[in-house]
Structure formats: C-alpha cells, structure tokens
N, C-alpha and C positions, 0 to 999 in steps of 0.2 A: 734928340732929347738927352738931357744929362742922366748920368748913372749915379745911383746911390746904394749904399749898404746900410741897412738898419738892423740893429739888434735891440730886442726888448726883453725884459725880465718880468715874468708874471709871478704872482704869489705862489708859495709852496703848497697851500692847502686846496688849490683848484686841481681838477683831474686833467689827465692828458687830453680827453675829449674837449674839455672847456678851453684848454690851451689852443687846440686846433680850431675851435670856433672863433676864438679871439684873433687868431692868425687870418682866418677867412674874412673876418670883419675888416681888418686893416687892408687885406688884399682887395676887397670890394671897394674900399674908399679910393685906392689907387686906380683901379680900372674905371671907376666912375669919373675920375679926374682926367682920363685920357691916357693913362700909362698902363704899364703891365709889370707884374712881379715875375721875374724870370726864374728865380730859384727860391724855395722855402726850405730852410734847414732847421728842424727842431734839434737842439743840442741836449735836451732832457733836463732832468732835475739835477742841479749842481749846487755845491756849497758857495755861499757868498763870503767874501773876505771879511766883511763886517756886517752887523745887523742893519737891515733897512726896514723901517716900519715894523719892528719886532719880528722880522723873518730872518731865519738863518740860511734858508735855501731858496732857490727860485727856478722856474722853468725858463730856460733861455731859448730864443728863436731868432734866426738870422733870415733877413729878407733881402734879396738882390732886386733892385727896383730900377726900371727904365721909365721915367715919368717926368712931367713938367714940375717945376718947383711948387706950384700952387697945390698940386695933389699931395706932395710930400708934406707941405705945411699943414694941410687939413688932417692927414694921418697923424702927425705929431700932436696936433691939437686934441684929437680924439684919444690918443695915448695918454696925454696929460690929464684928461678928464676921467678916464676909466679907472675904477677903483682897484682892479686886479693887476694893473701894470705898476710895478715898483720903480723901474728905471727904463730909459730908452736912450739910444744914441743913434743918430743918423749922420753918415759921412758921405760927401760927394767924392766919387772916385773917377779916375780917367777911363777905366774899363772894368767890366765885371769878370770875376773869376769863373772859369769853367771847371766843372768837377767839384769834389768835396772841399770844404774849407779846411784851414789849418787845424782847427779844433777837432774836426771829425777824423782827419788823417792821423792826428796824434793819438786819439782814442783808439783807433783801429790798430795802430802800431803798438800801443801799450798792451792791448789785449792779446796781440799776436806774440809779443816777446815774453810775456809772463805766462808760465805754464800753470801756475796756481799760486795761492798764497804761500809765502815762505820761499819761493823761488827768487833768487837774486838777479835773474835776467843776465845782462851782459856785464854786470859789475864784478862778477867773480865772487869767490868766497870771502867771507867776512874776515878781516884781519888787518894787519898794519902794512900790507903791501910788500915792498922789498926789504923791510926791516926784519931782522931775525926776531924770534920770540923774545920776550922780556928776560927769561931765565938765561939766555945765551949772551946777553949784553953784559959787559963788565960793570961792576958796581962803581958808582961815582964816589970819589973821595969826599968825605965830609969832615970838616975840622970841628972839633968839639972844644968848647971853652972849658978850662978847668973849673971844678966846683969851688966855691969860696969856703975857706976854712974858718972864717971869723965867727964869733958868737953872735947869736941873734937874740935880742932882748925881748 
C-alpha cells in the first residue's frame, strides 16, 4: 500500500481533547478503509502565518498513513466537510519517517538550548561581532558646504 503524510490544522478555540477526538475520527476512517495510521503527532497550538477564517492560531496534527488511496480520499472529504478543520494537506511519500518529525525535534532542540527568556543561546552576546565599539572607530570625514552670504528677501 502507498504511504502518506497528512497534516491538518484545527481551529484555535477547540480544546486539546476535541483535537484528539478529531484525530481519532480521521484515524477511524483510515482503518475502515483498510489502512492504518502508523504515527500520530500533535504539534500543539501554533501561530498561523496569516489569518484563516478569522483564526490567528491553530492546533496542528501530523498523521503517517499506510492505506489505499480510496481511504485517504474519504478522510480528505471528511476533513473538507468538518467545520473545525481550517486546512489540511496530504502528500504521498516513498517511505514513512521513524521517530519524531522535524518540527518536534526542532521544538525539543529549542527548549534545550534556551535556558530561559533573555538567554541568547549559541548566538553569543549582543553586539556588532568583530567590529570595535562605535566610540573606537575613527570619525568619518564630512565635507560641509559653505553657508551662503547673500541677502534673502
């Protein structure tokens, strides 16, 4: 059977439990169609790049699917009809990823690198890098035009 990765975004005003129920609904559609969902990854409430149906945030969920195309089409049809789903995208892939996705590994890395708010992580102290401070640099020469001496009426 072909492999698919599907990500959907649910509205920001539903709870985490409702998001899980929505995920279980879509998983049930896949299993009824003769496939299986090998991995479910909730990415949590994240900011959207632009407003979608007056929402600024959304609950993101990733599904790794091993199912026939008819089951995936039915799941997409149900996503299209469901009022809590803002957007979805399903891609056919050659193989499914094992372990956490790139989004979760980045989140874990970010949490591990940052000690807390205000910590600059691996970027070092704030400043101009290798440049000396502004007071140590020589002043640039500026040519000033002479003032006009004519009478102004």
